[in-house]
ChimeraX commands (.cxc) that place a marker at each C-alpha (Angstrom):
marker #1 position 36.63,-12.90,3.57 radius 0.5
marker #1 position 33.96,-15.29,2.22 radius 0.5
marker #1 position 30.46,-14.19,3.20 radius 0.5
marker #1 position 31.64,-10.93,4.78 radius 0.5
marker #1 position 33.66,-8.86,2.31 radius 0.5
marker #1 position 34.46,-8.78,-1.40 radius 0.5
marker #1 position 37.24,-6.54,-2.72 radius 0.5
marker #1 position 37.36,-5.31,-6.33 radius 0.5
marker #1 position 40.45,-3.52,-7.72 radius 0.5
marker #1 position 40.75,-1.75,-11.05 radius 0.5
marker #1 position 42.86,-3.55,-13.66 radius 0.5
marker #1 position 45.51,-1.05,-14.73 radius 0.5
marker #1 position 45.60,-2.43,-18.26 radius 0.5
marker #1 position 41.87,-2.09,-18.90 radius 0.5
marker #1 position 40.72,0.51,-21.42 radius 0.5
marker #1 position 37.03,1.03,-22.20 radius 0.5
marker #1 position 36.03,1.16,-25.82 radius 0.5
marker #1 position 36.00,4.54,-27.48 radius 0.5
marker #1 position 32.72,6.19,-28.44 radius 0.5
marker #1 position 29.19,5.71,-27.19 radius 0.5
marker #1 position 27.68,6.30,-23.78 radius 0.5
marker #1 position 27.15,3.84,-20.91 radius 0.5
marker #1 position 23.56,2.57,-20.86 radius 0.5
marker #1 position 22.86,-0.34,-18.51 radius 0.5
marker #1 position 24.69,-3.33,-20.05 radius 0.5
marker #1 position 25.61,-1.57,-23.31 radius 0.5
marker #1 position 28.19,1.06,-24.15 radius 0.5
marker #1 position 31.71,1.54,-22.71 radius 0.5
marker #1 position 32.32,0.37,-19.16 radius 0.5
marker #1 position 33.83,3.33,-17.33 radius 0.5
marker #1 position 35.71,2.54,-14.11 radius 0.5
marker #1 position 35.32,5.38,-11.60 radius 0.5
marker #1 position 37.11,3.86,-8.57 radius 0.5
marker #1 position 40.47,2.19,-8.14 radius 0.5
marker #1 position 39.19,-0.09,-5.38 radius 0.5
marker #1 position 35.78,-1.06,-4.02 radius 0.5
marker #1 position 35.17,-3.02,-0.81 radius 0.5
marker #1 position 31.75,-4.65,-0.63 radius 0.5
marker #1 position 30.84,-5.48,2.98 radius 0.5
marker #1 position 28.01,-7.89,3.76 radius 0.5
marker #1 position 26.00,-6.93,6.87 radius 0.5
marker #1 position 22.91,-9.12,7.35 radius 0.5
marker #1 position 21.41,-6.66,9.84 radius 0.5
marker #1 position 20.16,-3.54,8.01 radius 0.5
marker #1 position 20.34,-1.39,11.14 radius 0.5
marker #1 position 24.03,-2.24,11.55 radius 0.5
marker #1 position 24.64,-1.17,7.96 radius 0.5
marker #1 position 22.82,2.11,8.47 radius 0.5
marker #1 position 24.77,2.80,11.65 radius 0.5
marker #1 position 28.01,2.19,9.74 radius 0.5
marker #1 position 26.99,4.72,7.08 radius 0.5
marker #1 position 26.10,7.33,9.71 radius 0.5
marker #1 position 29.47,6.76,11.41 radius 0.5
marker #1 position 31.29,7.13,8.04 radius 0.5
marker #1 position 32.57,3.57,8.35 radius 0.5
marker #1 position 30.81,2.74,5.06 radius 0.5
marker #1 position 30.21,5.02,2.08 radius 0.5
marker #1 position 27.08,3.48,0.60 radius 0.5
marker #1 position 24.21,1.20,1.60 radius 0.5
marker #1 position 22.46,-0.55,-1.26 radius 0.5
marker #1 position 18.94,-0.90,0.15 radius 0.5
marker #1 position 18.05,1.06,3.27 radius 0.5
marker #1 position 14.84,0.08,5.15 radius 0.5
marker #1 position 12.15,2.77,5.01 radius 0.5
marker #1 position 11.89,3.04,8.78 radius 0.5
marker #1 position 15.60,3.92,9.07 radius 0.5
marker #1 position 15.60,6.71,6.47 radius 0.5
marker #1 position 14.45,9.40,8.95 radius 0.5
marker #1 position 17.43,8.47,11.13 radius 0.5
marker #1 position 19.83,9.00,8.24 radius 0.5
marker #1 position 18.10,12.24,7.24 radius 0.5
marker #1 position 19.29,13.86,10.47 radius 0.5
marker #1 position 22.91,13.42,9.35 radius 0.5
marker #1 position 23.81,16.22,6.92 radius 0.5
marker #1 position 26.81,14.24,5.68 radius 0.5
marker #1 position 24.60,11.56,4.10 radius 0.5
marker #1 position 21.87,11.60,1.48 radius 0.5
marker #1 position 19.35,9.10,0.09 radius 0.5
marker #1 position 18.25,8.63,-3.51 radius 0.5
marker #1 position 16.24,6.24,-5.66 radius 0.5
marker #1 position 18.81,4.73,-8.02 radius 0.5
marker #1 position 16.63,1.97,-9.44 radius 0.5
marker #1 position 13.06,3.11,-10.20 radius 0.5
marker #1 position 12.08,-0.50,-10.97 radius 0.5
marker #1 position 12.68,-1.56,-7.36 radius 0.5
marker #1 position 13.03,-5.16,-6.18 radius 0.5
marker #1 position 10.97,-8.25,-6.85 radius 0.5
marker #1 position 10.39,-10.04,-3.54 radius 0.5
marker #1 position 9.24,-13.57,-2.84 radius 0.5
marker #1 position 7.83,-15.23,0.25 radius 0.5
marker #1 position 7.75,-18.95,0.98 radius 0.5
marker #1 position 6.01,-20.32,4.05 radius 0.5
marker #1 position 6.98,-23.53,5.83 radius 0.5
marker #1 position 4.06,-25.77,4.88 radius 0.5
marker #1 position 5.28,-28.49,7.24 radius 0.5
marker #1 position 4.80,-26.42,10.41 radius 0.5
marker #1 position 1.62,-24.93,11.99 radius 0.5
marker #1 position -0.27,-22.90,11.13 radius 0.5
marker #1 position 0.77,-23.12,7.47 radius 0.5
marker #1 position 0.42,-26.90,7.36 radius 0.5
marker #1 position -3.30,-26.11,7.07 radius 0.5
marker #1 position -4.23,-25.50,3.38 radius 0.5
marker #1 position -7.07,-23.18,4.44 radius 0.5
marker #1 position -4.60,-20.93,6.27 radius 0.5
marker #1 position -2.33,-20.81,3.22 radius 0.5
marker #1 position -5.27,-19.83,1.02 radius 0.5
marker #1 position -6.23,-17.06,3.46 radius 0.5
marker #1 position -2.63,-15.80,3.47 radius 0.5
marker #1 position -2.60,-15.68,-0.32 radius 0.5
marker #1 position -5.57,-13.32,-0.35 radius 0.5
marker #1 position -4.14,-11.21,2.45 radius 0.5
marker #1 position -0.79,-10.50,0.77 radius 0.5
marker #1 position -2.15,-9.77,-2.71 radius 0.5
marker #1 position -1.36,-6.06,-2.94 radius 0.5
marker #1 position -1.36,-5.82,-6.72 radius 0.5
marker #1 position -4.73,-4.11,-6.68 radius 0.5
marker #1 position -3.52,-1.49,-4.21 radius 0.5
marker #1 position -0.37,-0.98,-6.25 radius 0.5
marker #1 position -2.46,-0.32,-9.36 radius 0.5
marker #1 position -4.73,2.05,-7.45 radius 0.5
marker #1 position -1.86,4.09,-6.01 radius 0.5
marker #1 position 0.35,4.15,-9.12 radius 0.5
marker #1 position -1.34,7.30,-10.56 radius 0.5
marker #1 position -0.63,9.12,-7.29 radius 0.5
marker #1 position 3.14,8.59,-7.45 radius 0.5
marker #1 position 5.08,11.42,-9.06 radius 0.5
marker #1 position 8.62,12.74,-9.24 radius 0.5
marker #1 position 9.71,14.30,-5.94 radius 0.5
marker #1 position 6.33,13.35,-4.49 radius 0.5
marker #1 position 5.83,11.82,-1.06 radius 0.5
marker #1 position 6.81,8.24,-0.40 radius 0.5
marker #1 position 3.78,5.94,-0.13 radius 0.5
marker #1 position 4.40,2.89,2.06 radius 0.5
marker #1 position 1.89,0.03,2.34 radius 0.5
marker #1 position 2.02,-1.99,5.55 radius 0.5
marker #1 position 0.04,-4.97,6.84 radius 0.5
marker #1 position -0.85,-4.87,10.53 radius 0.5
marker #1 position 0.78,-8.01,11.91 radius 0.5
marker #1 position -1.75,-8.45,14.69 radius 0.5
marker #1 position -4.72,-8.24,12.34 radius 0.5
marker #1 position -6.75,-10.97,10.63 radius 0.5
marker #1 position -6.41,-11.75,6.92 radius 0.5
marker #1 position -9.49,-9.61,6.31 radius 0.5
marker #1 position -11.92,-7.52,8.37 radius 0.5
marker #1 position -15.14,-9.49,8.08 radius 0.5
marker #1 position -16.83,-9.13,11.50 radius 0.5
marker #1 position -17.25,-6.54,14.24 radius 0.5
marker #1 position -14.94,-8.71,16.35 radius 0.5
marker #1 position -12.25,-8.24,13.71 radius 0.5
marker #1 position -12.80,-4.47,13.82 radius 0.5
marker #1 position -12.43,-4.33,17.59 radius 0.5
marker #1 position -9.40,-6.65,17.61 radius 0.5
marker #1 position -7.25,-4.32,15.50 radius 0.5
marker #1 position -8.20,-1.02,17.13 radius 0.5
marker #1 position -5.53,-0.91,19.86 radius 0.5
marker #1 position -2.72,-2.55,17.80 radius 0.5
marker #1 position -3.42,-0.01,15.08 radius 0.5
marker #1 position -3.30,2.84,17.61 radius 0.5
marker #1 position 0.05,1.58,18.94 radius 0.5
marker #1 position 1.49,1.29,15.43 radius 0.5
marker #1 position 0.48,4.84,14.57 radius 0.5
marker #1 position 1.78,6.22,17.89 radius 0.5
marker #1 position 5.17,4.63,17.21 radius 0.5
marker #1 position 5.44,6.12,13.70 radius 0.5
marker #1 position 5.97,9.72,14.74 radius 0.5
marker #1 position 7.90,10.58,11.57 radius 0.5
marker #1 position 4.95,9.96,9.21 radius 0.5
marker #1 position 3.15,12.93,7.67 radius 0.5
marker #1 position -0.22,11.19,7.19 radius 0.5
marker #1 position -1.85,7.80,7.74 radius 0.5
marker #1 position -4.44,5.94,5.67 radius 0.5
marker #1 position -6.37,3.03,7.17 radius 0.5
marker #1 position -7.03,0.89,4.08 radius 0.5
marker #1 position -10.10,-1.00,5.25 radius 0.5
marker #1 position -13.64,0.08,4.40 radius 0.5
marker #1 position -14.77,-0.54,7.98 radius 0.5
marker #1 position -12.41,2.29,9.06 radius 0.5
marker #1 position -11.33,0.25,12.11 radius 0.5
marker #1 position -9.82,2.28,14.94 radius 0.5
marker #1 position -10.11,5.54,13.00 radius 0.5
marker #1 position -11.08,7.81,15.88 radius 0.5
marker #1 position -8.83,6.25,18.52 radius 0.5
marker #1 position -5.94,6.37,16.04 radius 0.5
marker #1 position -6.48,10.08,15.52 radius 0.5
marker #1 position -6.06,10.59,19.26 radius 0.5
marker #1 position -2.61,8.96,19.08 radius 0.5
marker #1 position -0.90,11.26,16.59 radius 0.5
marker #1 position -0.59,14.88,15.55 radius 0.5
marker #1 position -0.65,13.81,11.89 radius 0.5
marker #1 position -3.95,13.42,10.00 radius 0.5
marker #1 position -5.47,9.93,9.81 radius 0.5
marker #1 position -7.71,9.09,6.86 radius 0.5
marker #1 position -10.23,6.24,6.74 radius 0.5
marker #1 position -10.98,5.03,3.25 radius 0.5
marker #1 position -14.74,4.70,3.86 radius 0.5
marker #1 position -15.01,8.27,5.11 radius 0.5
marker #1 position -12.86,9.58,2.25 radius 0.5
marker #1 position -14.68,7.48,-0.32 radius 0.5
marker #1 position -18.05,8.92,0.70 radius 0.5
marker #1 position -16.74,12.49,0.79 radius 0.5
marker #1 position -15.29,12.07,-2.70 radius 0.5
marker #1 position -18.49,10.48,-4.03 radius 0.5
marker #1 position -20.53,13.46,-2.82 radius 0.5
marker #1 position -18.53,15.70,-5.16 radius 0.5
marker #1 position -19.68,13.64,-8.15 radius 0.5
marker #1 position -23.41,13.12,-7.62 radius 0.5
marker #1 position -26.30,13.76,-5.23 radius 0.5
marker #1 position -26.80,10.08,-4.41 radius 0.5
marker #1 position -24.16,7.37,-4.08 radius 0.5
marker #1 position -24.22,3.59,-3.88 radius 0.5
marker #1 position -21.82,1.16,-2.21 radius 0.5
marker #1 position -20.78,-2.32,-3.36 radius 0.5
marker #1 position -20.22,-4.36,-0.19 radius 0.5
marker #1 position -18.53,-7.74,0.18 radius 0.5
marker #1 position -21.23,-9.47,2.25 radius 0.5
marker #1 position -24.70,-8.51,3.37 radius 0.5
marker #1 position -23.67,-8.94,7.01 radius 0.5
marker #1 position -21.23,-6.05,6.65 radius 0.5
marker #1 position -23.79,-3.49,5.56 radius 0.5
marker #1 position -25.21,-2.64,9.04 radius 0.5
marker #1 position -21.66,-1.91,10.24 radius 0.5
marker #1 position -21.03,0.39,7.29 radius 0.5
marker #1 position -24.34,2.19,7.80 radius 0.5
marker #1 position -23.58,2.88,11.46 radius 0.5
marker #1 position -20.43,4.80,10.56 radius 0.5
marker #1 position -21.46,6.46,7.32 radius 0.5
marker #1 position -23.24,9.63,8.51 radius 0.5
marker #1 position -24.66,10.59,5.08 radius 0.5
marker #1 position -27.79,8.45,5.06 radius 0.5
marker #1 position -29.92,11.06,3.30 radius 0.5
marker #1 position -27.70,10.84,0.21 radius 0.5
marker #1 position -27.13,7.08,0.27 radius 0.5
marker #1 position -29.00,5.45,-2.62 radius 0.5
marker #1 position -28.24,1.94,-1.40 radius 0.5
marker #1 position -25.62,-0.63,-0.47 radius 0.5
marker #1 position -25.68,-4.08,-2.05 radius 0.5
marker #1 position -23.44,-7.12,-1.40 radius 0.5
marker #1 position -21.38,-9.37,-3.66 radius 0.5
marker #1 position -21.65,-12.21,-1.14 radius 0.5
marker #1 position -17.95,-13.06,-1.46 radius 0.5
marker #1 position -14.98,-13.25,0.89 radius 0.5
marker #1 position -12.27,-10.59,1.01 radius 0.5
marker #1 position -9.84,-12.89,-0.82 radius 0.5
marker #1 position -12.41,-13.73,-3.50 radius 0.5
marker #1 position -13.23,-10.08,-4.11 radius 0.5
marker #1 position -9.53,-9.30,-4.62 radius 0.5
marker #1 position -8.60,-12.06,-7.04 radius 0.5
marker #1 position -11.48,-14.51,-7.41 radius 0.5
marker #1 position -12.85,-15.58,-10.77 radius 0.5
marker #1 position -16.01,-13.78,-11.80 radius 0.5
marker #1 position -15.51,-10.94,-9.30 radius 0.5
marker #1 position -15.67,-8.19,-11.91 radius 0.5
marker #1 position -18.83,-9.57,-13.52 radius 0.5
marker #1 position -20.53,-9.81,-10.14 radius 0.5
marker #1 position -19.48,-6.22,-9.34 radius 0.5
marker #1 position -20.91,-5.03,-12.65 radius 0.5
marker #1 position -24.23,-6.75,-11.92 radius 0.5
marker #1 position -24.46,-5.23,-8.42 radius 0.5
marker #1 position -23.36,-1.84,-9.73 radius 0.5
marker #1 position -26.14,-1.86,-12.30 radius 0.5
marker #1 position -28.67,-2.60,-9.57 radius 0.5
marker #1 position -27.40,0.37,-7.59 radius 0.5
marker #1 position -27.57,2.58,-10.69 radius 0.5
marker #1 position -30.86,1.41,-12.20 radius 0.5
marker #1 position -32.93,0.34,-9.19 radius 0.5
marker #1 position -31.55,2.53,-6.39 radius 0.5
marker #1 position -30.76,5.65,-8.43 radius 0.5
marker #1 position -27.06,5.93,-7.56 radius 0.5
marker #1 position -25.19,8.48,-9.64 radius 0.5
marker #1 position -21.80,7.34,-8.37 radius 0.5
marker #1 position -20.62,4.03,-6.89 radius 0.5
marker #1 position -18.07,3.35,-4.14 radius 0.5
marker #1 position -16.20,0.06,-3.93 radius 0.5
marker #1 position -16.70,-1.09,-0.35 radius 0.5
marker #1 position -13.40,-2.91,0.13 radius 0.5
marker #1 position -9.74,-2.06,-0.48 radius 0.5
marker #1 position -9.34,-5.48,-2.10 radius 0.5
marker #1 position -11.49,-4.40,-5.06 radius 0.5
marker #1 position -8.90,-1.85,-6.18 radius 0.5
marker #1 position -7.88,-3.54,-9.44 radius 0.5
marker #1 position -11.42,-3.45,-10.86 radius 0.5
marker #1 position -12.14,0.29,-10.76 radius 0.5
marker #1 position -11.54,1.34,-14.37 radius 0.5
marker #1 position -13.24,-1.68,-15.96 radius 0.5
marker #1 position -16.19,-1.31,-13.60 radius 0.5
marker #1 position -16.56,2.38,-14.41 radius 0.5
marker #1 position -16.46,1.66,-18.16 radius 0.5
marker #1 position -19.19,-0.97,-17.77 radius 0.5
marker #1 position -21.50,1.17,-15.57 radius 0.5
marker #1 position -21.07,4.50,-17.32 radius 0.5
marker #1 position -21.04,6.37,-13.98 radius 0.5
marker #1 position -18.11,7.37,-11.75 radius 0.5
marker #1 position -16.66,4.59,-9.59 radius 0.5
marker #1 position -14.73,5.68,-6.50 radius 0.5
marker #1 position -11.84,3.60,-5.23 radius 0.5
marker #1 position -11.79,4.60,-1.55 radius 0.5
marker #1 position -8.08,3.91,-1.13 radius 0.5
marker #1 position -7.29,6.23,-4.02 radius 0.5
marker #1 position -9.59,8.86,-2.52 radius 0.5
marker #1 position -7.94,8.65,0.91 radius 0.5
marker #1 position -4.36,8.72,-0.36 radius 0.5
marker #1 position -5.16,11.63,-2.67 radius 0.5
marker #1 position -6.56,13.55,0.31 radius 0.5
marker #1 position -3.49,12.65,2.39 radius 0.5
marker #1 position -1.12,13.91,-0.33 radius 0.5
marker #1 position -3.12,17.12,-0.79 radius 0.5
marker #1 position -3.18,17.77,2.93 radius 0.5
marker #1 position 0.56,17.23,3.19 radius 0.5
marker #1 position 1.35,19.56,0.29 radius 0.5
marker #1 position -0.53,22.53,1.75 radius 0.5
marker #1 position 0.59,22.17,5.35 radius 0.5
marker link #1:1,2 radius 0.2
marker link #1:2,3 radius 0.2
marker link #1:3,4 radius 0.2
marker link #1:4,5 radius 0.2
marker link #1:5,6 radius 0.2
marker link #1:6,7 radius 0.2
marker link #1:7,8 radius 0.2
marker link #1:8,9 radius 0.2
marker link #1:9,10 radius 0.2
marker link #1:10,11 radius 0.2
marker link #1:11,12 radius 0.2
marker link #1:12,13 radius 0.2
marker link #1:13,14 radius 0.2
marker link #1:14,15 radius 0.2
marker link #1:15,16 radius 0.2
marker link #1:16,17 radius 0.2
marker link #1:17,18 radius 0.2
marker link #1:18,19 radius 0.2
marker link #1:19,20 radius 0.2
marker link #1:20,21 radius 0.2
marker link #1:21,22 radius 0.2
marker link #1:22,23 radius 0.2
marker link #1:23,24 radius 0.2
marker link #1:24,25 radius 0.2
marker link #1:25,26 radius 0.2
marker link #1:26,27 radius 0.2
marker link #1:27,28 radius 0.2
marker link #1:28,29 radius 0.2
marker link #1:29,30 radius 0.2
marker link #1:30,31 radius 0.2
marker link #1:31,32 radius 0.2
marker link #1:32,33 radius 0.2
marker link #1:33,34 radius 0.2
marker link #1:34,35 radius 0.2
marker link #1:35,36 radius 0.2
marker link #1:36,37 radius 0.2
marker link #1:37,38 radius 0.2
marker link #1:38,39 radius 0.2
marker link #1:39,40 radius 0.2
marker link #1:40,41 radius 0.2
marker link #1:41,42 radius 0.2
marker link #1:42,43 radius 0.2
marker link #1:43,44 radius 0.2
marker link #1:44,45 radius 0.2
marker link #1:45,46 radius 0.2
marker link #1:46,47 radius 0.2
marker link #1:47,48 radius 0.2
marker link #1:48,49 radius 0.2
marker link #1:49,50 radius 0.2
marker link #1:50,51 radius 0.2
marker link #1:51,52 radius 0.2
marker link #1:52,53 radius 0.2
marker link #1:53,54 radius 0.2
marker link #1:54,55 radius 0.2
marker link #1:55,56 radius 0.2
marker link #1:56,57 radius 0.2
marker link #1:57,58 radius 0.2
marker link #1:58,59 radius 0.2
marker link #1:59,60 radius 0.2
marker link #1:60,61 radius 0.2
marker link #1:61,62 radius 0.2
marker link #1:62,63 radius 0.2
marker link #1:63,64 radius 0.2
marker link #1:64,65 radius 0.2
marker link #1:65,66 radius 0.2
marker link #1:66,67 radius 0.2
marker link #1:67,68 radius 0.2
marker link #1:68,69 radius 0.2
marker link #1:69,70 radius 0.2
marker link #1:70,71 radius 0.2
marker link #1:71,72 radius 0.2
marker link #1:72,73 radius 0.2
marker link #1:73,74 radius 0.2
marker link #1:74,75 radius 0.2
marker link #1:75,76 radius 0.2
marker link #1:76,77 radius 0.2
marker link #1:77,78 radius 0.2
marker link #1:78,79 radius 0.2
marker link #1:79,80 radius 0.2
marker link #1:80,81 radius 0.2
marker link #1:81,82 radius 0.2
marker link #1:82,83 radius 0.2
marker link #1:83,84 radius 0.2
marker link #1:84,85 radius 0.2
marker link #1:85,86 radius 0.2
marker link #1:86,87 radius 0.2
marker link #1:87,88 radius 0.2
marker link #1:88,89 radius 0.2
marker link #1:89,90 radius 0.2
marker link #1:90,91 radius 0.2
marker link #1:91,92 radius 0.2
marker link #1:92,93 radius 0.2
marker link #1:93,94 radius 0.2
marker link #1:94,95 radius 0.2
marker link #1:95,96 radius 0.2
marker link #1:96,97 radius 0.2
marker link #1:97,98 radius 0.2
marker link #1:98,99 radius 0.2
marker link #1:99,100 radius 0.2
marker link #1:100,101 radius 0.2
marker link #1:101,102 radius 0.2
marker link #1:102,103 radius 0.2
marker link #1:103,104 radius 0.2
marker link #1:104,105 radius 0.2
marker link #1:105,106 radius 0.2
marker link #1:106,107 radius 0.2
marker link #1:107,108 radius 0.2
marker link #1:108,109 radius 0.2
marker link #1:109,110 radius 0.2
marker link #1:110,111 radius 0.2
marker link #1:111,112 radius 0.2
marker link #1:112,113 radius 0.2
marker link #1:113,114 radius 0.2
marker link #1:114,115 radius 0.2
marker link #1:115,116 radius 0.2
marker link #1:116,117 radius 0.2
marker link #1:117,118 radius 0.2
marker link #1:118,119 radius 0.2
marker link #1:119,120 radius 0.2
marker link #1:120,121 radius 0.2
marker link #1:121,122 radius 0.2
marker link #1:122,123 radius 0.2
marker link #1:123,124 radius 0.2
marker link #1:124,125 radius 0.2
marker link #1:125,126 radius 0.2
marker link #1:126,127 radius 0.2
marker link #1:127,128 radius 0.2
marker link #1:128,129 radius 0.2
marker link #1:129,130 radius 0.2
marker link #1:130,131 radius 0.2
marker link #1:131,132 radius 0.2
marker link #1:132,133 radius 0.2
marker link #1:133,134 radius 0.2
marker link #1:134,135 radius 0.2
marker link #1:135,136 radius 0.2
marker link #1:136,137 radius 0.2
marker link #1:137,138 radius 0.2
marker link #1:138,139 radius 0.2
marker link #1:139,140 radius 0.2
marker link #1:140,141 radius 0.2
marker link #1:141,142 radius 0.2
marker link #1:142,143 radius 0.2
marker link #1:143,144 radius 0.2
marker link #1:144,145 radius 0.2
marker link #1:145,146 radius 0.2
marker link #1:146,147 radius 0.2
marker link #1:147,148 radius 0.2
marker link #1:148,149 radius 0.2
marker link #1:149,150 radius 0.2
marker link #1:150,151 radius 0.2
marker link #1:151,152 radius 0.2
marker link #1:152,153 radius 0.2
marker link #1:153,154 radius 0.2
marker link #1:154,155 radius 0.2
marker link #1:155,156 radius 0.2
marker link #1:156,157 radius 0.2
marker link #1:157,158 radius 0.2
marker link #1:158,159 radius 0.2
marker link #1:159,160 radius 0.2
marker link #1:160,161 radius 0.2
marker link #1:161,162 radius 0.2
marker link #1:162,163 radius 0.2
marker link #1:163,164 radius 0.2
marker link #1:164,165 radius 0.2
marker link #1:165,166 radius 0.2
marker link #1:166,167 radius 0.2
marker link #1:167,168 radius 0.2
marker link #1:168,169 radius 0.2
marker link #1:169,170 radius 0.2
marker link #1:170,171 radius 0.2
marker link #1:171,172 radius 0.2
marker link #1:172,173 radius 0.2
marker link #1:173,174 radius 0.2
marker link #1:174,175 radius 0.2
marker link #1:175,176 radius 0.2
marker link #1:176,177 radius 0.2
marker link #1:177,178 radius 0.2
marker link #1:178,179 radius 0.2
marker link #1:179,180 radius 0.2
marker link #1:180,181 radius 0.2
marker link #1:181,182 radius 0.2
marker link #1:182,183 radius 0.2
marker link #1:183,184 radius 0.2
marker link #1:184,185 radius 0.2
marker link #1:185,186 radius 0.2
marker link #1:186,187 radius 0.2
marker link #1:187,188 radius 0.2
marker link #1:188,189 radius 0.2
marker link #1:189,190 radius 0.2
marker link #1:190,191 radius 0.2
marker link #1:191,192 radius 0.2
marker link #1:192,193 radius 0.2
marker link #1:193,194 radius 0.2
marker link #1:194,195 radius 0.2
marker link #1:195,196 radius 0.2
marker link #1:196,197 radius 0.2
marker link #1:197,198 radius 0.2
marker link #1:198,199 radius 0.2
marker link #1:199,200 radius 0.2
marker link #1:200,201 radius 0.2
marker link #1:201,202 radius 0.2
marker link #1:202,203 radius 0.2
marker link #1:203,204 radius 0.2
marker link #1:204,205 radius 0.2
marker link #1:205,206 radius 0.2
marker link #1:206,207 radius 0.2
marker link #1:207,208 radius 0.2
marker link #1:208,209 radius 0.2
marker link #1:209,210 radius 0.2
marker link #1:210,211 radius 0.2
marker link #1:211,212 radius 0.2
marker link #1:212,213 radius 0.2
marker link #1:213,214 radius 0.2
marker link #1:214,215 radius 0.2
marker link #1:215,216 radius 0.2
marker link #1:216,217 radius 0.2
marker link #1:217,218 radius 0.2
marker link #1:218,219 radius 0.2
marker link #1:219,220 radius 0.2
marker link #1:220,221 radius 0.2
marker link #1:221,222 radius 0.2
marker link #1:222,223 radius 0.2
marker link #1:223,224 radius 0.2
marker link #1:224,225 radius 0.2
marker link #1:225,226 radius 0.2
marker link #1:226,227 radius 0.2
marker link #1:227,228 radius 0.2
marker link #1:228,229 radius 0.2
marker link #1:229,230 radius 0.2
marker link #1:230,231 radius 0.2
marker link #1:231,232 radius 0.2
marker link #1:232,233 radius 0.2
marker link #1:233,234 radius 0.2
marker link #1:234,235 radius 0.2
marker link #1:235,236 radius 0.2
marker link #1:236,237 radius 0.2
marker link #1:237,238 radius 0.2
marker link #1:238,239 radius 0.2
marker link #1:239,240 radius 0.2
marker link #1:240,241 radius 0.2
marker link #1:241,242 radius 0.2
marker link #1:242,243 radius 0.2
marker link #1:243,244 radius 0.2
marker link #1:244,245 radius 0.2
marker link #1:245,246 radius 0.2
marker link #1:246,247 radius 0.2
marker link #1:247,248 radius 0.2
marker link #1:248,249 radius 0.2
marker link #1:249,250 radius 0.2
marker link #1:250,251 radius 0.2
marker link #1:251,252 radius 0.2
marker link #1:252,253 radius 0.2
marker link #1:253,254 radius 0.2
marker link #1:254,255 radius 0.2
marker link #1:255,256 radius 0.2
marker link #1:256,257 radius 0.2
marker link #1:257,258 radius 0.2
marker link #1:258,259 radius 0.2
marker link #1:259,260 radius 0.2
marker link #1:260,261 radius 0.2
marker link #1:261,262 radius 0.2
marker link #1:262,263 radius 0.2
marker link #1:263,264 radius 0.2
marker link #1:264,265 radius 0.2
marker link #1:265,266 radius 0.2
marker link #1:266,267 radius 0.2
marker link #1:267,268 radius 0.2
marker link #1:268,269 radius 0.2
marker link #1:269,270 radius 0.2
marker link #1:270,271 radius 0.2
marker link #1:271,272 radius 0.2
marker link #1:272,273 radius 0.2
marker link #1:273,274 radius 0.2
marker link #1:274,275 radius 0.2
marker link #1:275,276 radius 0.2
marker link #1:276,277 radius 0.2
marker link #1:277,278 radius 0.2
marker link #1:278,279 radius 0.2
marker link #1:279,280 radius 0.2
marker link #1:280,281 radius 0.2
marker link #1:281,282 radius 0.2
marker link #1:282,283 radius 0.2
marker link #1:283,284 radius 0.2
marker link #1:284,285 radius 0.2
marker link #1:285,286 radius 0.2
marker link #1:286,287 radius 0.2
marker link #1:287,288 radius 0.2
marker link #1:288,289 radius 0.2
marker link #1:289,290 radius 0.2
marker link #1:290,291 radius 0.2
marker link #1:291,292 radius 0.2
marker link #1:292,293 radius 0.2
marker link #1:293,294 radius 0.2
marker link #1:294,295 radius 0.2
marker link #1:295,296 radius 0.2
marker link #1:296,297 radius 0.2
marker link #1:297,298 radius 0.2
marker link #1:298,299 radius 0.2
marker link #1:299,300 radius 0.2
marker link #1:300,301 radius 0.2
marker link #1:301,302 radius 0.2
marker link #1:302,303 radius 0.2
marker link #1:303,304 radius 0.2
marker link #1:304,305 radius 0.2
marker link #1:305,306 radius 0.2
marker link #1:306,307 radius 0.2
marker link #1:307,308 radius 0.2
marker link #1:308,309 radius 0.2
marker link #1:309,310 radius 0.2
marker link #1:310,311 radius 0.2
view
């Protein structure tokens, strides 16, 4: 059935080579089944339902949000068979609005660059550890750059968290901590804001901390929510956009210059990166400054994992 089902049957005359052990594409090819039927189901939920009903024996890639549904069925189990995962691509239709606008495409590029977050969270992944899922709020802007942006995501974020009642902990990966308190009211699970966690972590390293902000206009908003003004050495801006801070040329050098001002002129003994998009620069920045540099996303996820392990 082209496009719907492929059937593979074992060739009775086939004999694998003698000696050696199967290892990816090398070694003998051992046939474990006489017949395999590969069914194509474009809708992942339909495939999961077929597994739960014992109509199918195996689903290659199950969506994360459907795993809790399968977990309730004792006859099924999930496992990570390929630790390398999948490489995904996205292509927008540049002929149709809004992506016919080059400025919108550039903003999208900065918004979907999650390599920095991946690097920041990689040390926190361990065998049999909790699954860490990164999501982008669909209703949100490409980056939180104004108070209007903060207010615009508060209720959508609350609704998203309320709907995810199978999650053990949430991390809001924006240094403005948008919707943090209203989100906490919508779930029994802990909700961590990266600004709050970044400051709390910094206070364990030194008496006075500094913050590298994206723009000077953001600093008053950060100061309103910080709550540790007596130990704040200072907050200084890069004067860049969110996208530029994540992947722009010269970002690291500008961060080093601002970090040195916080260290030498303001007396900061530890520095916090004031945006999740700066994640990829932590280690190089710390080496250049010679003082601890806190990645707030790392700090928040570490707290979330620790909280989950002792509950």
